[in-house]
C-alpha positions in Angstrom: -11.6 6.7 -35.8 -10.9 6.7 -32.1 -12.0 3.8 -29.8 -13.3 3.6 -26.3 -11.6 4.4 -23.4 -12.5 1.0 -22.3 -11.3 -0.4 -25.4 -7.7 0.9 -24.7 -7.7 0.0 -21.4 -8.3 -3.6 -22.4 -5.4 -3.6 -24.8 -3.6 -2.0 -22.3 -4.3 -4.7 -20.0 -3.5 -7.1 -22.2 -0.5 -5.8 -23.6 0.6 -6.1 -19.8 -0.5 -9.3 -18.9 2.5 -11.7 -19.7 4.7 -9.1 -17.9 3.0 -8.7 -14.6 2.1 -12.7 -14.6 5.9 -13.5 -14.7 6.3 -11.0 -11.8 3.9 -13.4 -9.8 5.3 -16.7 -10.7 7.3 -17.7 -7.6 10.1 -18.9 -9.8 11.1 -15.5 -9.9 10.8 -14.3 -6.1 13.5 -12.1 -4.4 14.5 -12.6 -1.0 14.7 -9.3 0.9 15.3 -8.5 4.3 12.3 -7.8 7.0 15.0 -4.9 9.5 13.1 -2.3 10.2 12.6 0.7 8.0 14.3 -1.6 5.2 13.5 -2.6 1.6 10.2 -5.3 2.7 7.8 -2.6 3.6 5.4 -2.2 0.8 6.6 -5.8 -1.5 4.3 -8.3 -2.1 4.8 -11.9 -1.0 5.9 -14.2 -3.6 5.1 -17.4 -1.3 2.9 -18.4 1.4 4.4 -18.2 4.8 4.1 -20.4 7.7 5.2 -19.5 11.4 8.1 -21.3 12.8 7.1 -20.8 16.2 3.8 -20.6 18.3 2.9 -16.8 19.2 2.7 -16.6 21.9 5.8 -18.9 22.5 4.8 -19.4 26.2 2.0 -19.3 28.6 1.4 -15.4 29.6 -0.3 -13.0 31.5 -2.7 -10.5 29.9 -2.9 -8.5 33.2 -1.1 -6.9 35.9 -2.0 -8.8 39.0 -1.6 -12.3 40.6 -1.1 -15.5 39.4 -2.9 -18.1 41.4 -4.1 -21.6 41.8 -7.5 -20.8 41.3 -8.4 -24.2 44.1 -7.0 -22.2 46.1 -9.2 -19.3 46.1 -12.7 -21.8 45.5 -14.0 -20.3 48.8 -13.1 -16.5 48.5 -15.8 -14.0 49.4 -16.1 -10.9 50.3 -17.6 -12.0 53.7 -14.6 -14.0 54.1 -11.9 -13.2 52.1 -9.0 -15.8 51.0 -5.6 -14.3 51.7 -2.5 -15.6 50.9 1.2 -15.0 51.3 3.2 -13.2 48.2 5.5 -15.5 46.3 8.7 -14.3 43.9 7.7 -11.2 41.3 7.8 -12.3 38.0 8.2 -9.3 35.2 8.3 -9.3 31.4 11.2 -10.8 30.1 12.0 -13.0 33.8 12.1 -17.1 33.5 8.8 -18.7 34.2 10.0 -20.6 37.4 7.4 -22.5 39.5 4.1 -21.0 41.5 4.1 -22.4 45.0 0.9 -23.7 45.9 -0.8 -21.4 48.4 0.7 -18.1 47.4 -0.3 -15.1 45.0 2.7 -14.9 42.5 3.0 -11.2 41.3 2.9 -11.2 37.7 3.0 -8.0 35.4 1.7 -8.0 31.9 3.5 -10.4 29.3 5.3 -12.2 32.0 5.2 -15.7 32.1 3.3 -17.9 34.0 5.0 -19.6 36.9 4.1 -23.3 36.4 1.5 -24.4 38.6 -0.5 -21.3 38.4 -3.7 -21.8 36.3 -5.0 -18.0 36.5 -4.1 -14.2 36.8 -6.2 -12.1 39.2 -6.0 -8.3 38.2 -4.4 -6.2 40.5 -7.9 -3.9 40.9 -9.3 -6.8 42.3 -6.7 -7.5 45.3 -6.9 -6.3 48.8 -5.0 -4.0 48.3 -5.0 -3.1 44.8 -1.5 -2.6 44.2 1.6 -4.5 44.5 3.3 -3.9 47.9 7.0 -3.1 48.3 8.1 -2.9 44.8 8.6 -0.2 42.6 8.5 1.6 45.2 5.2 1.3 46.2 4.0 1.1 50.2 3.0 -2.0 51.7 4.3 -5.0 53.5 4.7 -7.8 51.6 4.9 -9.9 54.6 1.2 -8.8 54.9 0.1 -11.0 52.0 -3.2 -9.7 50.0 -6.7 -11.2 50.3 -9.0 -12.1 47.3 -12.8 -11.7 47.9 -13.9 -14.0 44.8 -13.1 -17.1 43.1 -10.9 -17.1 40.1 -12.0 -18.7 37.1 -9.5 -20.9 35.6 -7.4 -19.8 32.5 -8.6 -16.2 33.7 -6.3 -13.8 32.0 -3.8 -16.1 30.6 -2.9 -16.0 27.2 -2.2 -19.4 26.3 0.7 -20.8 24.2 -0.3 -20.7 20.6 -3.2 -18.4 21.0 -2.5 -16.4 17.9 -0.3 -18.3 16.2 0.1 -21.9 16.4 3.8 -23.7 14.9 3.0 -24.4 11.0 0.2 -22.6 10.8 -0.2 -20.6 7.6 0.5 -16.7 8.9 0.7 -14.4 5.9 -0.8 -15.9 1.9 1.3 -15.4 -1.3 0.0 -11.9 -2.7 0.0 -10.1 0.5 1.3 -6.6 0.7 3.6 -6.4 3.5 2.3 -2.9 5.0 3.4 -2.2 9.0 0.8 -5.3 10.6 1.9 -7.9 8.4 6.1 -7.1 8.8 5.1 -6.9 12.6 3.7 -10.6 12.4 6.4 -11.8 10.6 8.7 -10.0 13.6 6.7 -12.2 16.0 7.7 -15.5 15.1 11.4 -14.4 14.1 11.6 -14.4 10.8 14.2 -12.0 9.1 13.9 -12.5 5.2 11.0 -13.5 2.9 10.5 -14.2 -1.0 8.4 -11.4 -2.7 7.6 -10.4 -6.0 10.1 -8.3 -8.3 9.3 -4.9 -8.7 8.2 -3.9 -12.3 11.3 -2.0 -13.7 10.0 0.6 -16.0 11.8 3.0 -17.8 10.2 6.2 -17.9 11.1 8.7 -21.1 10.1 12.1 -21.5 10.7 13.2 -24.9 10.6 17.0 -26.6 13.3 19.1 -27.4 11.9 22.2 -25.3 12.3 20.2 -22.0 14.5 21.2 -19.4 15.2 19.8 -16.1 13.9 21.7 -13.1 16.9 24.1 -11.5 17.9 24.6 -15.3 17.6 27.7 -17.1 14.9 28.2 -19.5 15.3 29.9 -22.7 12.7 31.3 -25.1 10.1 28.4 -26.2 11.6 26.0 -23.1 9.8 24.8 -20.5 10.8 22.9 -17.2 9.5 18.8 -17.3 7.1 18.3 -15.3 5.9 14.3 -16.6 9.1 13.2 -15.1 8.2 14.2 -11.4 4.7 13.4 -11.6 4.7 9.7 -13.4 7.8 8.8 -11.6 6.1 9.7 -8.6 3.1 7.4 -9.9 4.7 4.8 -10.8 7.1 4.4 -7.4 3.5 4.8 -5.4 2.4 1.1 -7.3 5.6 -0.4 -6.5 7.6 0.1 -9.6 11.2 0.5 -9.8 11.8 3.6 -12.2 14.7 5.0 -14.4 14.3 8.5 -15.7 15.3 9.5 -19.0 15.2 12.6 -21.7 15.5 12.5 -25.2 15.1 15.1 -27.7 12.8 15.1 -30.7 14.8 13.2 -32.8 14.2 8.9 -33.2 17.9 7.8 -33.3 18.4 9.1 -29.6 15.2 7.8 -28.4 16.1 4.5 -29.9 19.2 5.0 -28.2 18.4 5.5 -24.9 16.1 2.4 -24.8 18.6 0.6 -25.9 20.9 1.7 -23.3 18.3 0.0 -20.5 17.8 -3.5 -21.6 16.6 -4.8 -18.3 13.4 -2.3 -18.6 10.1 -4.4 -18.2 8.3 -1.7 -19.1 9.0 1.5 -21.6 6.5 4.4 -20.8 6.7 7.7 -22.8 5.4 10.9 -23.0 4.9 13.2 -25.5 5.5 12.4 -29.3 2.6 10.8 -30.2 -0.2 13.1 -31.8 -0.3 14.2 -35.5 2.6 17.1 -35.9 5.6 17.4 -37.8 8.1 16.2 -34.7 6.6 13.4 -33.3 9.3 11.7 -32.0 8.2 8.5 -30.3 5.7 7.9 -33.0 8.3 8.0 -35.7 10.6 5.8 -33.6 8.1 3.6 -32.5 5.8 2.8 -34.6 8.2 1.0 -37.2 9.3 -1.1 -34.8 5.8 -2.6 -33.7 4.1 0.0 -31.4 0.7 1.3 -32.7 -0.8 5.2 -32.6 -4.6 6.1 -32.4 -6.8 8.2 -30.9 -9.0 7.2 -27.4 -12.6 9.3 -27.3 -11.4 10.5 -23.7 -10.5 14.5 -22.9 -7.8 15.4 -21.6 -5.6 12.3 -23.1 -6.6 11.3 -26.8 -3.6 10.8 -28.5 -2.3 7.1 -27.3 0.2 4.6 -28.1 0.6 1.1 -27.2 2.1 -2.2 -28.4 5.4 -4.3 -27.9 8.4 -2.8 -29.6 10.8 -5.4 -31.3 14.4 -5.4 -30.3 17.5 -6.9 -32.4 18.4 -9.7 -30.0 16.2 -9.0 -27.0 12.6 -9.7 -26.1 10.0 -7.5 -27.6 9.4 -4.1 -24.9 5.6 -3.8 -24.0 5.3 -0.1 -24.8 2.9 2.6 -23.1 2.8 6.0 -25.0 1.2 9.0 -23.2 0.6 12.5 -24.3 3.0 15.1 -23.5 0.7 17.7 -21.9 1.3 17.4 -17.9 -2.4 16.6 -17.1 -2.8 14.2 -20.3 0.1 12.5 -19.2 -1.2 12.0 -15.7 -4.6 11.3 -16.4 -3.5 8.8 -18.8 -1.7 7.2 -15.9 -4.6 7.4 -13.8 -6.8 5.5 -16.3 -4.6 3.4 -18.3 -1.8 2.0 -15.9 -2.7 2.5 -12.0 -5.2 -0.3 -11.8 -2.9 -2.6 -13.5 0.3 -2.0 -11.2 -1.9 -1.8 -8.3 -3.0 -5.1 -8.7 0.3 -6.3 -9.0 1.5 -4.6 -6.1 -1.2 -6.2 -3.8 -3.4 -2.9 -3.7 -6.9 -2.2 -4.1 -7.5 -1.4 -8.1 -9.7 1.4 -8.0 -10.3 5.0 -6.6 -13.0 5.3 -4.1 -16.2 6.2 -6.1 -19.2 7.7 -5.3 -21.9 10.1 -7.2 -22.1 13.9 -6.2 -24.3 16.9 -7.4 -22.3 19.4 -9.3 -22.1 22.8 -7.8 -22.4 24.4 -11.4 -23.6 23.4 -15.1 -20.3 22.4 -17.1 -20.1 21.3 -20.9 -18.3 18.4 -22.1 -17.8 17.2 -26.0 -20.5 14.8 -26.6 -18.3 12.4 -28.5 -15.6 12.2 -25.8 -15.3 10.9 -21.9 -14.4 13.8 -20.6 -12.3 13.7 -17.1 -12.3 17.1 -15.1 -10.4 17.6 -12.0 -12.8 19.4 -9.1 -13.0 19.6 -5.3 -15.4 18.6 -3.0 -17.3 21.4 -1.6 -18.9 21.8 2.6 -22.2 21.1 0.8 -21.5 18.2 -0.7 -21.4 19.1 -3.7 -18.5 19.5 -6.4 -16.9 22.2 -8.1 -15.4 21.5 -11.4 -12.2 23.0 -12.7 -11.4 23.6 -16.5 -10.5 21.0 -18.8 -7.6 22.2 -20.7 -4.8 19.7 -20.6 -2.0 22.0 -19.3 -3.7 23.4 -16.7 -1.8 21.2 -13.8 -1.8 23.7 -10.8 -5.8 22.6 -11.1 -5.0 19.1 -10.9 -2.4 19.8 -7.9 -5.3 21.4 -5.7 -7.6 19.0 -7.1 -9.3 16.3 -4.6 -11.4 14.6 -7.3 -11.8 13.6 -10.5 -14.9 14.0 -12.3 -16.0 11.8 -14.8 -18.5 12.9 -17.7 -19.1 9.8 -20.0 -19.8 9.8 -24.1 -22.6 11.0 -25.0 -23.1 14.1 -23.0 -23.0 17.5 -24.1 -23.7 19.4 -21.1 -24.9 18.9 -17.2 -26.6 21.3 -15.0 -26.3 22.5 -12.0 -27.4 19.7 -9.2 -26.8 17.0 -11.7 -25.1 13.8 -10.0 -21.6 12.8 -11.3 -19.0 10.1 -11.2 -15.8 11.3 -8.9 -12.8 9.7 -8.0 -11.1 10.9 -4.8 -7.6 11.5 -5.7 -6.8 13.5 -2.2 -6.1 10.0 -0.1 
């Protein structure tokens, strides 16, 4: 008897829970360098990170302008501006130095505020509204500059630690390292970080008929599309993937598995149904893996369980059907959410309810998943349900769900839609 899609998803989640929990254990953390374009991007922090320094590490200017003592401009008005002589220029990277009272120190954005100044007046508010004699600008610095309004203490000044204080929590364990997070770590001078190890997945496509892309095809042979689709899917969710192939021979499949004792998870395609050459079922069922049917279309035949191995811990196995669409949809429904959660990503696709562009039929006893495309009018056009129609999947922008118990839907009926083009 077939189980429901939700029941099988729950069984897969329970099967993988120990593996994914172990990956989140700080005791298993890996330290990776934070070099640009290095291996840290996309990894998940295994521990909280505290900032070793304040950011910014010194008081600096938020604007191009003049650093001043606000007391020197207290009496400035448009009718009676205050004119100050120009002090030494401070560019970003220059030492802060000392601000002489009664002067205006030119400061560029990011430059250290010289000791004694407590405000910055932006260049546009000064007369003349330009730097004099700097970078080819015209004007005599000895003429000074005029200010027609008081300056508020602290104006356009970035204080030490205004972004992050020393010792403050910078990023929490479980944070995925994207561009902004890597920038925050770089800003405090860190060069490495502890991250969760990635799940090591052994991906095995089975079938005597399979040939790698680029190899010539004889009669009855096809190119292996499952390895390409599932390897890319696994990498996208943060797994380390080793790809292999096995013919329709149980001993050959077991030899492939035995050659990779480091694997945390075995994912197979093909050989799980009720045919005469079901290699995955023949090899793994006697060793602890269960096989059956899920009430879904495509992707009904499924396998899951712990593979008993001599001298090694039991290995979690997820066995998908061999048809390319069935395999990819099975990954979408059962593995993708779990691995994305472990990788610190949002588990589920963007979901909406949209009207059908045309009527469809569905097997009443199964949860059907159809590939579709969004139309300009907001409706969704649904493709054919065949499990071999990989081209339709490649062009699809959405997955359309028709739940168990529904045999037909008219045009205009609203259906659950998952975006897969983002």
